[in-house]
C-alpha positions in Angstrom: 0.0 0.0 0.0 2.9 2.4 0.7 4.3 1.6 -2.8 0.9 2.5 -4.3 0.8 5.7 -2.2 4.3 6.7 -3.4 2.9 6.4 -6.9 0.2 9.0 -6.2 -2.6 6.6 -5.4 -5.2 7.9 -3.0 -8.3 5.8 -2.9 -11.5 7.3 -1.4 -13.1 3.9 -0.9 -11.5 0.7 0.3 -13.4 -2.6 0.3 -11.8 -5.2 2.6 -13.3 -8.6 1.5 -12.4 -11.2 4.1 -11.7 -8.6 6.8 -11.2 -11.2 9.6 -10.2 -9.1 12.6 -9.4 -5.9 10.7 -5.6 -6.0 10.4 -5.6 -5.1 6.7 -8.2 -2.4 7.3 -6.1 -0.8 10.1 -3.0 -0.8 7.9 -5.0 0.7 5.0 -6.3 3.5 7.3 -2.7 4.3 8.3 -1.6 4.7 4.7 -4.8 6.2 3.3 -6.4 8.1 6.2 -9.0 9.8 4.1 -10.6 6.6 2.7 -13.9 5.2 3.7 -13.3 1.5 4.6 -15.8 -1.3 4.3 -15.2 -4.4 6.3 -16.8 -7.5 4.8 -16.7 -10.8 6.7 -19.4 -13.4 7.5 -17.7 -15.2 10.4 -19.8 -14.9 13.6 -16.6 -15.0 15.7 -15.2 -12.0 13.9 -18.3 -9.9 14.2 -17.7 -8.4 17.7 -14.2 -7.1 16.8 -15.4 -5.7 13.4 -18.4 -4.1 15.0 -16.2 -2.3 17.4 -13.9 -1.1 14.6 -17.0 0.1 12.7 -17.7 2.5 15.6 -14.7 4.4 14.4 -15.6 7.1 11.9 -14.8 6.0 8.4 -15.3 2.3 9.0 -18.4 0.3 8.0 -19.1 -3.4 8.7 -21.0 -5.8 6.5 -21.5 -9.3 8.1 -22.0 -11.2 4.8 -20.1 -13.5 2.4 -19.1 -12.2 -1.0 -20.5 -14.5 -3.7 -21.5 -14.4 -7.3 -25.2 -14.1 -6.4 -27.4 -13.1 -3.5 -28.2 -16.3 -1.6 -27.7 -18.1 1.7 -24.3 -19.8 1.7 -23.0 -22.7 3.7 -19.8 -21.9 5.5 -16.9 -23.9 7.1 -15.6 -22.1 10.2 -14.5 -22.6 13.8 -16.1 -21.2 16.9 -13.2 -18.7 17.1 -11.9 -16.3 14.4 -10.4 -18.5 11.7 -8.1 -17.4 8.9 -9.1 -20.5 6.9 -12.9 -20.1 7.2 -14.6 -20.2 3.8 -17.8 -20.7 1.9 -18.0 -24.5 1.4 -17.2 -26.0 -2.0 -19.1 -29.1 -3.3 -16.1 -31.2 -2.3 -16.4 -30.3 1.4 -20.0 -29.3 1.8 -20.4 -32.0 4.4 -18.1 -30.0 6.7 -20.2 -26.8 6.5 -21.5 -25.8 9.9 -22.8 -22.3 9.5 -25.4 -20.6 7.3 -24.5 -17.0 6.2 -26.0 -14.4 4.0 -24.3 -14.2 0.6 -24.2 -10.8 -1.2 -22.6 -9.6 -4.4 -20.1 -6.7 -4.6 -22.6 -4.9 -6.9 -25.5 -5.2 -4.5 -23.5 -4.0 -1.6 -21.4 -1.2 -3.1 -23.1 0.2 -6.3 -24.0 3.3 -4.3 -20.6 3.7 -2.7 -18.2 3.3 -5.7 -18.2 5.7 -8.6 -15.7 7.2 -11.1 -14.2 9.5 -8.4 -13.7 6.8 -5.8 -10.4 5.4 -7.1 -11.5 2.4 -5.2 -9.2 -0.3 -3.8 -10.7 -3.8 -3.6 -9.0 -6.4 -1.4 -10.2 -10.0 -1.6 -8.9 -12.8 0.7 -11.7 -15.4 0.4 -10.0 -18.7 0.4 -10.4 -19.5 -3.2 -13.7 -17.7 -3.8 -12.1 -14.5 -5.1 -13.1 -15.1 -8.7 -16.7 -15.9 -7.7 -16.8 -12.6 -5.8 -15.4 -10.7 -8.7 -18.1 -12.2 -11.0 -20.7 -10.5 -8.7 -19.0 -7.2 -9.0 -18.8 -6.5 -12.7 -20.5 -3.1 -12.4 -18.4 -1.7 -9.5 -15.2 -3.0 -11.2 -15.7 -0.4 -13.8 -14.8 2.2 -11.1 -12.2 0.2 -9.1 -8.6 1.2 -9.7 -6.7 -1.4 -7.8 -7.5 -5.0 -6.9 -5.5 -7.0 -4.4 -6.6 -10.7 -4.6 -5.3 -13.8 -3.0 -4.7 -16.8 -5.4 -3.7 -20.4 -5.2 -1.0 -21.9 -7.4 -2.8 -25.3 -7.3 -6.3 -26.1 -6.3 -7.5 -28.1 -3.3 -11.3 -28.2 -3.5 -12.3 -26.6 -6.8 -11.1 -23.1 -6.7 -10.2 -21.4 -10.0 -6.6 -21.6 -11.3 -4.4 -18.5 -11.5 -4.9 -18.4 -15.3 -8.7 -17.9 -14.8 -8.1 -15.0 -12.5 -5.6 -13.3 -14.8 -7.9 -13.8 -17.8 -10.9 -12.3 -15.9 -9.0 -9.3 -14.8 -7.6 -8.8 -18.3 -11.1 -8.8 -19.7 -12.2 -6.3 -17.0 -9.5 -3.9 -18.0 -6.7 -4.6 -15.5 -3.1 -5.6 -15.8 -0.9 -7.3 -13.2 0.9 -4.6 -11.3 2.7 -6.5 -8.6 3.0 -9.8 -6.7 2.7 -8.7 -3.0 3.4 -12.0 -1.4 4.1 -15.7 -2.1 3.9 -18.5 0.5 5.2 -22.0 0.1 4.4 -25.2 2.0 6.8 -26.0 4.8 7.9 -29.5 3.8 9.4 -28.6 0.4 8.9 -24.9 -0.3 6.5 -25.4 -3.2 4.6 -22.2 -3.8 1.0 -22.7 -2.9 -0.6 -19.2 -2.6 0.0 -15.5 -2.7 -1.4 -12.1 -3.5 -1.7 -10.5 -6.9 -2.1 -6.7 -7.3 -3.9 -5.6 -10.4 -4.2 -2.0 -11.6 -6.7 -0.6 -14.1 -4.9 0.2 -17.4 -5.8 3.8 -17.5 -4.7 4.5 -13.9 -1.9 7.1 -13.3 0.0 4.3 -11.6 1.1 3.1 -15.1 2.5 6.6 -16.1 6.1 5.7 -15.3 7.1 3.0 -17.8 10.8 3.3 -17.2 12.8 0.1 -16.9 15.3 1.4 -14.3 
């Protein structure tokens, strides 16, 4: 985020999809103090912390799951805050233990994101990032930067990296940076990371110098 800020990026709206306990949102507020920040997370165990954070001016809490359509979704989560909590896939639906409300990015934020927002969209949804993006085609027209977690290889049916890159390309974004890559402990094989996409007409692309 500091790199983006050094490039002149100043979002007026930040959507934190998969907010968990608000760590990313707090970091975002430190870098972009003027932005309105929307915390999105369906985990019941995370709600008290996020509700308290939403009492701070400029923060807003949405206790829902981001999906491709508005519907009740089955979720796998622990009784405490869980970084691995996720909307269940067909392959592990038998493990789902919580019903949550699913909403689309468009239904939640159509009235919050416009051409002047320079919006930043962060998605950490345990493999459901592409499904959430599919439910946000309208607001994506006004989003400037997308930070999305991805998996190098699937576990339960999540889309491959190539599908995410293709979707973002068709939506008018190019890969701007790889913010992180994590490997498995036993052999170091890359398993997941975070891609940063920037809209092609953003000022962030102005400097094309190689050095």
